[in-house]
Structures are given as C-alpha cells and as structure tokens.
Backbone as XML, in Angstrom:
<?xml version="1.0"?>
<chain id="A" units="angstrom">
  <residue number="1" name="MET">
    <atom name="N" x="4.863" y="23.001" z="-8.078"/>
    <atom name="CA" x="4.031" y="22.101" z="-8.176"/>
    <atom name="C" x="4.614" y="20.958" z="-8.434"/>
  </residue>
  <residue number="2" name="SER">
    <atom name="N" x="5.655" y="20.684" z="-9.504"/>
    <atom name="CA" x="6.040" y="19.539" z="-9.661"/>
    <atom name="C" x="6.949" y="18.504" z="-8.965"/>
  </residue>
  <residue number="3" name="ASP">
    <atom name="N" x="7.576" y="19.719" z="-7.900"/>
    <atom name="CA" x="8.635" y="18.917" z="-7.069"/>
    <atom name="C" x="7.397" y="18.210" z="-6.053"/>
  </residue>
  <residue number="4" name="ARG">
    <atom name="N" x="6.196" y="19.044" z="-5.724"/>
    <atom name="CA" x="4.949" y="18.081" z="-4.997"/>
    <atom name="C" x="4.717" y="16.814" z="-6.064"/>
  </residue>
  <residue number="5" name="LEU">
    <atom name="N" x="4.321" y="16.820" z="-6.688"/>
    <atom name="CA" x="3.605" y="16.080" z="-7.422"/>
    <atom name="C" x="5.101" y="14.454" z="-7.517"/>
  </residue>
  <residue number="6" name="LEU">
    <atom name="N" x="6.131" y="15.121" z="-7.893"/>
    <atom name="CA" x="6.979" y="13.879" z="-7.483"/>
    <atom name="C" x="6.891" y="13.207" z="-6.530"/>
  </residue>
  <residue number="7" name="ASP">
    <atom name="N" x="7.260" y="14.050" z="-5.387"/>
    <atom name="CA" x="6.926" y="13.567" z="-3.992"/>
    <atom name="C" x="5.677" y="12.484" z="-3.476"/>
  </residue>
  <residue number="8" name="THR">
    <atom name="N" x="4.805" y="13.399" z="-4.305"/>
    <atom name="CA" x="3.482" y="12.537" z="-4.209"/>
    <atom name="C" x="3.379" y="10.533" z="-4.630"/>
  </residue>
  <residue number="9" name="LEU">
    <atom name="N" x="4.217" y="11.038" z="-6.342"/>
    <atom name="CA" x="4.582" y="9.938" z="-6.867"/>
    <atom name="C" x="5.568" y="8.961" z="-6.024"/>
  </residue>
  <residue number="10" name="THR">
    <atom name="N" x="6.677" y="9.244" z="-5.545"/>
    <atom name="CA" x="7.621" y="8.277" z="-5.022"/>
    <atom name="C" x="7.270" y="8.339" z="-3.575"/>
  </residue>
  <residue number="11" name="ALA">
    <atom name="N" x="6.212" y="8.833" z="-3.132"/>
    <atom name="CA" x="5.398" y="8.115" z="-1.812"/>
    <atom name="C" x="4.656" y="7.172" z="-2.266"/>
  </residue>
  <residue number="12" name="ARG">
    <atom name="N" x="3.490" y="7.338" z="-3.270"/>
    <atom name="CA" x="3.035" y="6.382" z="-3.963"/>
    <atom name="C" x="3.997" y="4.645" z="-3.909"/>
  </residue>
  <residue number="13" name="LEU">
    <atom name="N" x="5.235" y="5.145" z="-4.586"/>
    <atom name="CA" x="6.012" y="3.899" z="-5.052"/>
    <atom name="C" x="6.738" y="3.253" z="-3.783"/>
  </residue>
  <residue number="14" name="ASP">
    <atom name="N" x="6.798" y="4.077" z="-2.760"/>
    <atom name="CA" x="7.622" y="3.322" z="-1.399"/>
    <atom name="C" x="6.528" y="2.670" z="-0.888"/>
  </residue>
  <residue number="15" name="ALA">
    <atom name="N" x="5.017" y="3.609" z="-0.447"/>
    <atom name="CA" x="4.022" y="2.513" z="-0.366"/>
    <atom name="C" x="4.040" y="0.808" z="-1.184"/>
  </residue>
  <residue number="16" name="ARG">
    <atom name="N" x="4.372" y="1.094" z="-1.853"/>
    <atom name="CA" x="3.930" y="-0.509" z="-3.160"/>
    <atom name="C" x="4.987" y="-0.739" z="-2.462"/>
  </residue>
  <residue number="17" name="LEU">
    <atom name="N" x="6.332" y="-0.384" z="-2.909"/>
    <atom name="CA" x="7.642" y="-1.594" z="-2.364"/>
    <atom name="C" x="7.463" y="-2.180" z="-0.713"/>
  </residue>
  <residue number="18" name="ALA">
    <atom name="N" x="6.470" y="-1.706" z="-0.069"/>
    <atom name="CA" x="6.315" y="-1.860" z="1.378"/>
    <atom name="C" x="5.094" y="-2.427" z="1.517"/>
  </residue>
  <residue number="19" name="GLU">
    <atom name="N" x="4.744" y="-2.309" z="0.692"/>
    <atom name="CA" x="3.295" y="-3.497" z="0.772"/>
    <atom name="C" x="3.627" y="-5.048" z="0.548"/>
  </residue>
  <residue number="20" name="LEU">
    <atom name="N" x="4.385" y="-4.518" z="-1.219"/>
    <atom name="CA" x="4.833" y="-5.791" z="-1.164"/>
    <atom name="C" x="6.112" y="-6.754" z="-0.950"/>
  </residue>
  <residue number="21" name="HIS">
    <atom name="N" x="6.787" y="-6.052" z="-0.333"/>
    <atom name="CA" x="7.753" y="-6.441" z="1.070"/>
    <atom name="C" x="7.061" y="-7.315" z="1.804"/>
  </residue>
  <residue number="22" name="ASP">
    <atom name="N" x="6.063" y="-6.369" z="2.962"/>
    <atom name="CA" x="5.602" y="-7.457" z="3.739"/>
    <atom name="C" x="4.610" y="-8.485" z="3.089"/>
  </residue>
  <residue number="23" name="GLN">
    <atom name="N" x="3.649" y="-8.407" z="2.005"/>
    <atom name="CA" x="3.337" y="-9.875" z="1.288"/>
    <atom name="C" x="4.196" y="-10.907" z="1.529"/>
  </residue>
  <residue number="24" name="GLU">
    <atom name="N" x="5.918" y="-10.773" z="1.005"/>
    <atom name="CA" x="6.455" y="-11.438" z="0.710"/>
    <atom name="C" x="6.846" y="-12.227" z="1.470"/>
  </residue>
  <residue number="25" name="VAL">
    <atom name="N" x="7.311" y="-11.114" z="2.886"/>
    <atom name="CA" x="7.777" y="-11.704" z="4.565"/>
    <atom name="C" x="6.461" y="-13.337" z="4.618"/>
  </residue>
  <residue number="26" name="ALA">
    <atom name="N" x="5.274" y="-12.422" z="4.676"/>
    <atom name="CA" x="4.025" y="-12.874" z="5.582"/>
    <atom name="C" x="4.204" y="-14.504" z="4.616"/>
  </residue>
  <residue number="27" name="LEU">
    <atom name="N" x="4.462" y="-14.774" z="3.228"/>
    <atom name="CA" x="4.027" y="-15.792" z="2.534"/>
    <atom name="C" x="5.833" y="-16.837" z="2.578"/>
  </residue>
  <residue number="28" name="GLU">
    <atom name="N" x="6.653" y="-16.071" z="2.861"/>
    <atom name="CA" x="8.316" y="-16.782" z="3.651"/>
    <atom name="C" x="7.558" y="-17.725" z="5.022"/>
  </residue>
  <residue number="29" name="ARG">
    <atom name="N" x="7.357" y="-17.080" z="5.428"/>
    <atom name="CA" x="6.544" y="-18.182" z="6.995"/>
    <atom name="C" x="5.334" y="-19.023" z="6.564"/>
  </residue>
  <residue number="30" name="GLU">
    <atom name="N" x="4.833" y="-18.681" z="5.358"/>
    <atom name="CA" x="3.904" y="-19.709" z="5.019"/>
    <atom name="C" x="4.471" y="-20.837" z="4.901"/>
  </residue>
  <residue number="31" name="THR">
    <atom name="N" x="4.859" y="-20.967" z="3.570"/>
    <atom name="CA" x="5.818" y="-22.044" z="3.322"/>
    <atom name="C" x="6.872" y="-22.801" z="4.105"/>
  </residue>
  <residue number="32" name="ARG">
    <atom name="N" x="6.913" y="-24.155" z="3.348"/>
    <atom name="CA" x="7.879" y="-24.873" z="4.301"/>
    <atom name="C" x="9.002" y="-25.725" z="3.019"/>
  </residue>
  <residue number="33" name="ASN">
    <atom name="N" x="8.448" y="-25.737" z="1.865"/>
    <atom name="CA" x="8.856" y="-26.726" z="0.695"/>
    <atom name="C" x="9.886" y="-25.997" z="-0.065"/>
  </residue>
  <residue number="34" name="PRO">
    <atom name="N" x="11.225" y="-26.143" z="0.271"/>
    <atom name="CA" x="12.524" y="-25.099" z="-0.247"/>
    <atom name="C" x="12.094" y="-24.648" z="-1.681"/>
  </residue>
  <residue number="35" name="ALA">
    <atom name="N" x="11.718" y="-25.676" z="-2.905"/>
    <atom name="CA" x="11.659" y="-25.247" z="-4.388"/>
    <atom name="C" x="9.901" y="-24.697" z="-4.392"/>
  </residue>
  <residue number="36" name="CYS">
    <atom name="N" x="9.241" y="-25.021" z="-3.480"/>
    <atom name="CA" x="7.991" y="-24.150" z="-3.470"/>
    <atom name="C" x="8.130" y="-22.571" z="-3.017"/>
  </residue>
  <residue number="37" name="ASP">
    <atom name="N" x="9.288" y="-22.359" z="-1.850"/>
    <atom name="CA" x="9.600" y="-20.664" z="-1.427"/>
    <atom name="C" x="10.542" y="-19.957" z="-2.367"/>
  </residue>
  <residue number="38" name="LEU">
    <atom name="N" x="11.334" y="-21.070" z="-3.708"/>
    <atom name="CA" x="12.198" y="-19.865" z="-4.066"/>
    <atom name="C" x="11.016" y="-19.617" z="-5.705"/>
  </residue>
  <residue number="39" name="ALA">
    <atom name="N" x="10.418" y="-21.056" z="-6.310"/>
    <atom name="CA" x="9.267" y="-19.870" z="-6.593"/>
    <atom name="C" x="8.769" y="-19.167" z="-6.344"/>
  </residue>
  <residue number="40" name="THR">
    <atom name="N" x="8.014" y="-19.342" z="-5.275"/>
    <atom name="CA" x="7.297" y="-18.006" z="-4.675"/>
    <atom name="C" x="7.986" y="-16.981" z="-4.384"/>
  </residue>
  <residue number="41" name="LYS">
    <atom name="N" x="9.242" y="-16.701" z="-3.777"/>
    <atom name="CA" x="9.900" y="-15.707" z="-3.805"/>
    <atom name="C" x="10.546" y="-15.221" z="-5.240"/>
  </residue>
  <residue number="42" name="ALA">
    <atom name="N" x="10.665" y="-16.116" z="-6.535"/>
    <atom name="CA" x="11.037" y="-15.627" z="-7.837"/>
    <atom name="C" x="9.746" y="-15.191" z="-8.188"/>
  </residue>
  <residue number="43" name="GLU">
    <atom name="N" x="8.195" y="-15.010" z="-8.010"/>
    <atom name="CA" x="6.894" y="-15.215" z="-8.399"/>
    <atom name="C" x="6.846" y="-13.359" z="-7.883"/>
  </residue>
  <residue number="44" name="ARG">
    <atom name="N" x="6.968" y="-12.636" z="-6.497"/>
    <atom name="CA" x="6.781" y="-12.161" z="-6.202"/>
    <atom name="C" x="8.028" y="-11.104" z="-6.526"/>
  </residue>
  <residue number="45" name="THR">
    <atom name="N" x="9.440" y="-11.763" z="-6.686"/>
    <atom name="CA" x="9.848" y="-10.192" z="-6.636"/>
    <atom name="C" x="9.596" y="-9.724" z="-8.548"/>
  </residue>
  <residue number="46" name="LEU">
    <atom name="N" x="8.974" y="-10.705" z="-9.035"/>
    <atom name="CA" x="9.023" y="-10.531" z="-10.646"/>
    <atom name="C" x="7.290" y="-9.378" z="-10.369"/>
  </residue>
  <residue number="47" name="GLU">
    <atom name="N" x="6.417" y="-9.707" z="-9.444"/>
    <atom name="CA" x="5.420" y="-8.654" z="-9.178"/>
    <atom name="C" x="5.782" y="-7.283" z="-9.013"/>
  </residue>
  <residue number="48" name="THR">
    <atom name="N" x="6.987" y="-7.649" z="-8.349"/>
    <atom name="CA" x="7.828" y="-6.259" z="-7.350"/>
    <atom name="C" x="8.283" y="-5.277" z="-8.699"/>
  </residue>
  <residue number="49" name="VAL">
    <atom name="N" x="9.177" y="-6.700" z="-9.266"/>
    <atom name="CA" x="10.002" y="-5.298" z="-10.612"/>
    <atom name="C" x="8.213" y="-4.836" z="-11.099"/>
  </residue>
  <residue number="50" name="ARG">
    <atom name="N" x="7.709" y="-5.557" z="-11.617"/>
    <atom name="CA" x="6.339" y="-5.160" z="-12.348"/>
    <atom name="C" x="5.539" y="-3.951" z="-11.507"/>
  </residue>
  <residue number="51" name="ALA">
    <atom name="N" x="5.610" y="-3.907" z="-10.778"/>
    <atom name="CA" x="4.981" y="-2.773" z="-10.133"/>
    <atom name="C" x="5.510" y="-1.595" z="-10.012"/>
  </residue>
  <residue number="52" name="VAL">
    <atom name="N" x="6.855" y="-1.800" z="-9.620"/>
    <atom name="CA" x="7.850" y="-0.790" z="-10.098"/>
    <atom name="C" x="7.958" y="0.206" z="-11.610"/>
  </residue>
  <residue number="53" name="GLN">
    <atom name="N" x="8.134" y="-0.967" z="-12.620"/>
    <atom name="CA" x="7.718" y="-0.449" z="-13.987"/>
    <atom name="C" x="6.838" y="-0.020" z="-14.318"/>
  </residue>
  <residue number="54" name="GLU">
    <atom name="N" x="5.775" y="-0.162" z="-13.627"/>
    <atom name="CA" x="4.339" y="0.545" z="-13.878"/>
    <atom name="C" x="4.427" y="2.451" z="-12.834"/>
  </residue>
  <residue number="55" name="GLU">
    <atom name="N" x="5.181" y="2.356" z="-11.680"/>
    <atom name="CA" x="4.858" y="3.302" z="-11.594"/>
    <atom name="C" x="6.114" y="4.100" z="-12.269"/>
  </residue>
  <residue number="56" name="VAL">
    <atom name="N" x="7.079" y="3.915" z="-12.123"/>
    <atom name="CA" x="7.982" y="4.646" z="-12.868"/>
    <atom name="C" x="7.261" y="4.548" z="-14.506"/>
  </residue>
  <residue number="57" name="ARG">
    <atom name="N" x="6.305" y="4.337" z="-14.817"/>
    <atom name="CA" x="5.480" y="4.642" z="-16.401"/>
    <atom name="C" x="4.956" y="5.714" z="-15.856"/>
  </residue>
  <residue number="58" name="ARG">
    <atom name="N" x="4.556" y="5.712" z="-15.028"/>
    <atom name="CA" x="3.365" y="6.556" z="-14.648"/>
    <atom name="C" x="3.935" y="7.923" z="-14.169"/>
  </residue>
  <residue number="59" name="ILE">
    <atom name="N" x="4.963" y="8.534" z="-13.451"/>
    <atom name="CA" x="5.990" y="9.579" z="-13.394"/>
    <atom name="C" x="6.510" y="9.915" z="-14.679"/>
  </residue>
  <residue number="60" name="ARG">
    <atom name="N" x="7.039" y="8.841" z="-15.320"/>
    <atom name="CA" x="7.323" y="9.545" z="-16.642"/>
    <atom name="C" x="6.383" y="9.794" z="-17.534"/>
  </residue>
  <residue number="61" name="GLU">
    <atom name="N" x="5.598" y="9.768" z="-17.409"/>
    <atom name="CA" x="3.676" y="10.386" z="-18.146"/>
    <atom name="C" x="3.671" y="11.821" z="-17.494"/>
  </residue>
  <residue number="62" name="TRP">
    <atom name="N" x="3.519" y="11.912" z="-15.708"/>
    <atom name="CA" x="3.465" y="12.900" z="-15.414"/>
    <atom name="C" x="4.428" y="13.815" z="-15.671"/>
  </residue>
  <residue number="63" name="VAL">
    <atom name="N" x="5.837" y="13.598" z="-15.840"/>
    <atom name="CA" x="6.916" y="14.696" z="-16.162"/>
    <atom name="C" x="6.675" y="15.391" z="-17.327"/>
  </residue>
  <residue number="64" name="PHE">
    <atom name="N" x="6.346" y="14.127" z="-18.230"/>
    <atom name="CA" x="6.294" y="14.597" z="-19.687"/>
    <atom name="C" x="4.594" y="15.554" z="-19.856"/>
  </residue>
  <residue number="65" name="HIS">
    <atom name="N" x="4.057" y="15.709" z="-19.502"/>
    <atom name="CA" x="2.912" y="15.982" z="-19.478"/>
    <atom name="C" x="2.964" y="17.745" z="-18.801"/>
  </residue>
  <residue number="66" name="LEU">
    <atom name="N" x="3.867" y="17.552" z="-17.967"/>
    <atom name="CA" x="4.207" y="18.585" z="-17.393"/>
    <atom name="C" x="5.072" y="19.248" z="-17.878"/>
  </residue>
  <residue number="67" name="GLN">
    <atom name="N" x="6.139" y="18.922" z="-18.513"/>
    <atom name="CA" x="7.166" y="19.710" z="-19.527"/>
    <atom name="C" x="6.496" y="19.799" z="-20.594"/>
  </residue>
  <residue number="68" name="ARG">
    <atom name="N" x="5.351" y="19.381" z="-21.070"/>
    <atom name="CA" x="4.418" y="20.135" z="-22.611"/>
    <atom name="C" x="3.940" y="20.813" z="-22.061"/>
  </residue>
  <residue number="69" name="HIS">
    <atom name="N" x="3.436" y="21.393" z="-20.759"/>
    <atom name="CA" x="2.410" y="22.632" z="-20.310"/>
    <atom name="C" x="2.956" y="24.003" z="-20.071"/>
  </residue>
  <residue number="70" name="ARG">
    <atom name="N" x="4.423" y="23.715" z="-19.941"/>
    <atom name="CA" x="5.867" y="24.876" z="-19.739"/>
    <atom name="C" x="5.942" y="25.319" z="-20.750"/>
  </residue>
  <residue number="71" name="GLU">
    <atom name="N" x="5.979" y="24.924" z="-21.497"/>
    <atom name="CA" x="6.472" y="25.093" z="-23.084"/>
    <atom name="C" x="5.473" y="26.139" z="-23.719"/>
  </residue>
</chain>
C-alpha cells in the first residue's frame, strides 16, 4: 500500500511540475522586456520551488503516518 501511495504522490508532484513548466513557457512567449522576462522567470522559479517544497512536505507527512501505523 505504501508503494502505491508514494507512486500517487510522485505522480501529483510530476503533474504539478509539468503544469508550472507549461505556464512558464506560455509567459515567456508573452513578454518582450528582458528585465521583465528575468523577473517573471525568477517569480516562476520561486513558485516552482515552493510547490515542490509543499509536495515534499505532504509526502513526508504521509510517510511519517505510515511508519507510525506500522509500529
């Protein structure tokens, strides 16, 4: 069961990263100002990092709870 749960969480993380990447690509096409582009890219990178951190936190919680239930 834990392998299936981790696979599900991994799939959610992969889907979120793909979604954020697609948004970044779309935004890069829309902007023309290099300074604005750099700021936008930095914001998107920060959003990606925060999303990954949140998913990792959720995965750690799940693993913690699974380990406690096994004891």
